[in-house]
C-alpha positions as a Markdown table, in Angstrom:
| # | Residue | x | y | z |
|---|---|---|---|---|
| 1 | Met | 7.2 | -11.1 | 4.4 |
| 2 | Ile | 5.6 | -7.8 | 5.4 |
| 3 | Asn | 3.4 | -7.8 | 8.5 |
| 4 | Val | 0.3 | -6.1 | 7.0 |
| 5 | Leu | -1.1 | -5.4 | 10.5 |
| 6 | Asp | 1.8 | -2.9 | 11.0 |
| 7 | Leu | 0.8 | -0.8 | 8.0 |
| 8 | Arg | -1.0 | 2.5 | 8.6 |
| 9 | Pro | -2.6 | 5.1 | 6.4 |
| 10 | Gly | 0.1 | 7.2 | 4.7 |
| 11 | Asp | 2.6 | 4.4 | 4.4 |
| 12 | Lys | 4.2 | 4.2 | 0.9 |
| 13 | Leu | 4.5 | 0.8 | -0.7 |
| 14 | Gln | 6.1 | -0.8 | -3.8 |
| 15 | Leu | 3.8 | -3.3 | -5.4 |
| 16 | Gln | 4.8 | -6.4 | -7.5 |
| 17 | Asp | 3.5 | -4.8 | -10.7 |
| 18 | Gly | 5.9 | -1.9 | -10.2 |
| 19 | Ala | 3.3 | 0.6 | -9.0 |
| 20 | Leu | 3.9 | 2.8 | -6.0 |
| 21 | Ala | 0.9 | 3.0 | -3.6 |
| 22 | Glu | -0.1 | 4.8 | -0.4 |
| 23 | Val | -2.1 | 3.0 | 2.3 |
| 24 | Val | -5.6 | 4.5 | 2.7 |
| 25 | Glu | -7.0 | 2.0 | 5.2 |
| 26 | Asn | -5.9 | -1.1 | 6.9 |
| 27 | Met | -8.6 | -3.8 | 7.0 |
| 28 | Glu | -6.9 | -5.2 | 10.1 |
| 29 | Asp | -7.3 | -8.8 | 8.9 |
| 30 | Gly | -3.7 | -9.4 | 8.2 |
| 31 | Met | -4.2 | -9.9 | 4.5 |
| 32 | Trp | -5.7 | -6.7 | 2.9 |
| 33 | Val | -5.1 | -3.0 | 2.8 |
| 34 | Gln | -6.9 | -0.3 | 0.8 |
| 35 | Val | -4.3 | 1.6 | -1.3 |
| 36 | Arg | -4.2 | 4.6 | -3.6 |
| 37 | Thr | -1.9 | 3.9 | -6.5 |
| 38 | Leu | 0.6 | 6.8 | -7.0 |
| 39 | Ser | 2.1 | 5.7 | -10.2 |
| 40 | Pro | -0.4 | 3.6 | -12.1 |
| 41 | Asn | 1.1 | 1.8 | -15.1 |
| 42 | Gly | 0.4 | 4.1 | -18.0 |
| 43 | Ser | -3.2 | 5.0 | -16.9 |
| 44 | Gly | -2.4 | 8.6 | -15.8 |
| 45 | Glu | -5.0 | 8.5 | -13.0 |
| 46 | Glu | -4.9 | 7.4 | -9.4 |
| 47 | Thr | -7.0 | 4.5 | -8.3 |
| 48 | Val | -8.1 | 3.2 | -4.9 |
| 49 | Glu | -8.3 | -0.5 | -4.5 |
| 50 | Leu | -7.8 | -3.4 | -2.2 |
| 51 | Cys | -4.2 | -4.8 | -2.2 |
| 52 | His | -3.4 | -8.3 | -0.9 |
| 53 | Ala | -0.3 | -8.9 | 1.3 |
| 54 | Gln | 1.3 | -11.0 | -1.4 |
| 55 | Asp | 1.3 | -8.0 | -3.8 |
| 56 | Ile | 3.4 | -5.8 | -1.6 |
| 57 | Val | 7.2 | -6.0 | -2.4 |
| 58 | Lys | 8.4 | -3.6 | 0.3 |
| 59 | Val | 7.5 | -0.6 | 2.5 |
| 60 | Leu | 9.2 | 2.5 | 1.1 |
| 61 | Ser | 8.3 | 4.9 | 3.9 |
| 62 | Arg | 6.2 | 5.1 | 7.0 |
| 63 | Ser | 3.7 | 7.8 | 7.6 |
| 64 | Glu | 4.8 | 10.7 | 9.8 |
| 65 | Ser | 2.1 | 10.0 | 12.5 |
| 66 | Gln | 3.6 | 6.7 | 13.5 |
| 67 | Ser | 5.5 | 6.5 | 16.8 |
């Protein structure tokens, strides 16, 4: 399981529905992050929404600002 507390703005994620998303803000509760979907399923527009830890399949890349 992914430790949501380690996620930072700019991290790229793969979600269970197949969408790619970028972390916008970490709610720092260990369960939720705010994400911007990068490849919404057929909608053609980006959305910003809350994403639960269970919906994250894997971290694709970490933001450049992390040490």
